[in-house]
N, C-alpha and C positions, 0 to 999 in steps of 0.2 A: 622276911616274915610278914605275915598278914597284920593288918591294923587291928585294934582292939574291938572294932564294931562287930556285931553279930550278923549272921546271914539268916534271914527270915524265910522259911519255907511254908507255903500255904497250900492246904489241900483244897481241891476244887469241889469235891462232893460234900464234905462235912465241915468245911472252912476251919479246920484245926490248923494251928500255927506251931511251928517248931523253930526254936532259935538254936543255931549252930555256930560255935566259935570257929573262925577260919583256920586257926592252928590245928584243929581236929582234922579238917580236910587236908591240910598240908601233910600231916602224919600219914593219913590213909593213902594219899597219892604217892608219897615218898616210898612207902613200903611196897606198893603195887609196881612202881617204876623199877625198883631194884630187882624184881622178879622177871622182868622182860629179858628174853634172850638177846645178848649183845651188849647189854648195859653192864659196865664194869663197876660203876659206883655213882654216887650222887655228888655234885659239886657243892661244897660247903662254903662257909664264911669263916672269918677269924673266930667268931663265937663258937661255931660248931667244931672247929679245930681244937680250941681250948677244952671244950667239953669232952672231946675224944681223948685228949691227953690225960684228963682227970678221970677217965673211965666211964663217962656218961655218954650214951649214944643219943644222937639227935636225929630221929626218924623223919623230921620235917625238913631237913636240909636239902637244898637244891630245888625247893618248891616255893613259889610265890603266888598267893591267891589275892585277887582283887575283884572289885565289882565296878563295871563301867557305868556310864551315864544312863544306859537303858536297863539297868539292874540285871545285867547278864554277868555270870560268873566267868572270870578269866583265870586260868591256871598256867603259869609259866614254869616249865620243868627244865632244869639244867643237869645234864648227866655227862659222865665220862663213858666213852664207848670202848669196847674191846678192840684190839688190833685186827684189821682184816675183815671187819663186818661191813655189810652193805648198809650204809648210813640211811638212805631213803627208806629202806625196808624196816629198819629198826625204828625210825621216826614214825612211820605209818603204824607200826605195831603199838608204839607208845600212845599215839592218838586214839587208836581203837580201844585199847585196854583201859586207858584212864578216862 
């Protein structure tokens, strides 16, 4: 999961700033990744497994958001693929969609 710091987006034209919690981006990317053809599911953690047992769905599972030293956003996506799919093709589709 992402750390508790906020991601700051700045507009170039009117210099407005928007603060986004990284967990929001994790949820958005997790939902989008599940919709890619060839993805069977998202890899979760012990916490997301326990949430599933108790009937709570964790849409951010399998996604880790971080910011590098150059203030660039990095998203690591961990998925389970369906049997028989072309792995490089699914990986390229994930990169393009996300």
